[in-house]
C-alpha positions as a LaTeX table, in Angstrom:
\begin{tabular}{lrrr}
\hline
Residue & $x$ (\AA) & $y$ (\AA) & $z$ (\AA) \\
\hline
Met1 & 168.06 & 135.31 & 181.92 \\
Lys2 & 171.27 & 136.84 & 183.28 \\
Asn3 & 174.74 & 135.38 & 182.65 \\
Ala4 & 173.46 & 132.78 & 180.21 \\
Trp5 & 175.10 & 131.47 & 177.08 \\
Pro6 & 176.34 & 133.08 & 174.80 \\
Ile7 & 177.62 & 135.84 & 177.10 \\
Asn8 & 181.43 & 136.04 & 177.12 \\
Glu9 & 181.87 & 133.56 & 174.24 \\
Pro10 & 184.58 & 134.55 & 171.72 \\
Gly11 & 183.25 & 136.77 & 168.93 \\
Ile12 & 179.92 & 137.53 & 170.62 \\
Val13 & 178.75 & 141.16 & 170.62 \\
Asp14 & 176.33 & 142.11 & 173.43 \\
Leu15 & 173.80 & 144.66 & 172.10 \\
Gly16 & 171.91 & 144.99 & 175.38 \\
His17 & 168.36 & 143.83 & 176.18 \\
Glu18 & 169.76 & 140.28 & 176.14 \\
Val19 & 170.43 & 140.41 & 172.39 \\
Tyr20 & 173.71 & 139.10 & 170.98 \\
Leu21 & 175.26 & 138.82 & 167.54 \\
Arg22 & 178.20 & 137.05 & 165.95 \\
Trp23 & 179.58 & 138.26 & 162.61 \\
Tyr24 & 180.17 & 135.84 & 159.77 \\
Ser25 & 183.87 & 135.47 & 158.98 \\
Asp26 & 183.42 & 137.36 & 155.69 \\
Gly27 & 181.89 & 140.35 & 157.54 \\
Arg28 & 178.90 & 140.43 & 155.18 \\
Gly29 & 176.31 & 139.47 & 157.74 \\
Phe30 & 175.77 & 138.01 & 161.17 \\
Ile31 & 173.61 & 135.75 & 163.26 \\
Trp32 & 171.69 & 137.30 & 166.14 \\
His33 & 170.09 & 135.79 & 169.21 \\
His34 & 167.92 & 136.54 & 172.19 \\
Pro35 & 167.87 & 133.94 & 174.97 \\
Thr36 & 164.10 & 133.74 & 175.52 \\
Cys37 & 163.45 & 131.59 & 172.44 \\
Arg38 & 167.02 & 130.32 & 172.15 \\
Ala39 & 166.83 & 130.85 & 168.39 \\
Trp40 & 169.57 & 132.25 & 166.21 \\
Ser41 & 168.51 & 134.18 & 163.13 \\
Ser42 & 170.66 & 134.95 & 160.11 \\
Leu43 & 171.05 & 138.36 & 158.50 \\
Lys44 & 173.09 & 138.68 & 155.27 \\
Phe45 & 173.98 & 141.87 & 153.41 \\
Asp46 & 173.83 & 140.62 & 149.81 \\
Leu47 & 171.39 & 140.25 & 146.92 \\
Met48 & 169.90 & 137.08 & 148.38 \\
Gly49 & 169.76 & 138.51 & 151.91 \\
Thr50 & 166.97 & 139.93 & 154.01 \\
Gly51 & 166.93 & 143.44 & 152.53 \\
His52 & 168.50 & 144.97 & 155.65 \\
Val53 & 171.26 & 147.53 & 155.12 \\
Leu54 & 174.34 & 148.11 & 157.25 \\
Thr55 & 174.49 & 151.91 & 157.48 \\
Ser56 & 177.40 & 152.25 & 159.94 \\
Gly57 & 179.89 & 150.12 & 161.83 \\
Gly58 & 180.83 & 146.54 & 161.09 \\
Pro59 & 182.86 & 143.62 & 162.43 \\
Asp60 & 185.72 & 145.92 & 163.48 \\
Asp61 & 183.48 & 148.78 & 164.66 \\
Pro62 & 180.94 & 147.81 & 167.32 \\
Lys63 & 178.75 & 150.90 & 166.79 \\
Ile64 & 176.72 & 149.27 & 164.04 \\
Thr65 & 173.43 & 150.58 & 162.75 \\
Ile66 & 171.12 & 148.46 & 160.62 \\
Gln67 & 168.37 & 149.89 & 158.43 \\
Gly68 & 165.30 & 147.76 & 159.01 \\
Ser69 & 163.99 & 146.11 & 162.14 \\
Leu70 & 164.65 & 142.57 & 163.32 \\
Leu71 & 161.89 & 140.18 & 164.43 \\
Cys72 & 162.46 & 136.89 & 166.26 \\
Pro73 & 161.84 & 134.02 & 163.82 \\
Met74 & 160.16 & 131.92 & 166.52 \\
Gly75 & 156.96 & 134.01 & 166.58 \\
Cys76 & 157.34 & 135.32 & 170.14 \\
Gly77 & 156.97 & 138.94 & 169.00 \\
Phe78 & 160.47 & 140.04 & 170.10 \\
His79 & 161.20 & 142.95 & 167.78 \\
Gly80 & 163.64 & 145.84 & 167.56 \\
Phe81 & 166.40 & 147.75 & 165.82 \\
Ile82 & 170.19 & 147.88 & 166.07 \\
Arg83 & 171.27 & 151.50 & 166.33 \\
Asp84 & 174.71 & 152.78 & 167.29 \\
Gly85 & 175.69 & 149.31 & 168.55 \\
Lys86 & 172.66 & 148.92 & 170.84 \\
Trp87 & 169.38 & 147.03 & 170.66 \\
Val88 & 166.40 & 149.41 & 170.60 \\
Pro89 & 163.07 & 147.65 & 171.29 \\
Ala90 & 160.32 & 148.32 & 168.75 \\
\hline
\end{tabular}
């Protein structure tokens, strides 16, 4: 699905493989999306979060790396990692 929403929206980070994220304003997590299921999933870096760990990068540094994989919440099987600011399929 090329050139589909949310491409080019303010605050959207394109990770490749049609995966996008938008940081929360506090910088302690983000929502991420892939267009196939049109679902957004939340990831928070706090005690009540998902257990994922931000190991590098952040809202002001696009080369983020997250410890732990991400799986689409809609059950489609879309699964991968965020490493050095890019989506890496699992």
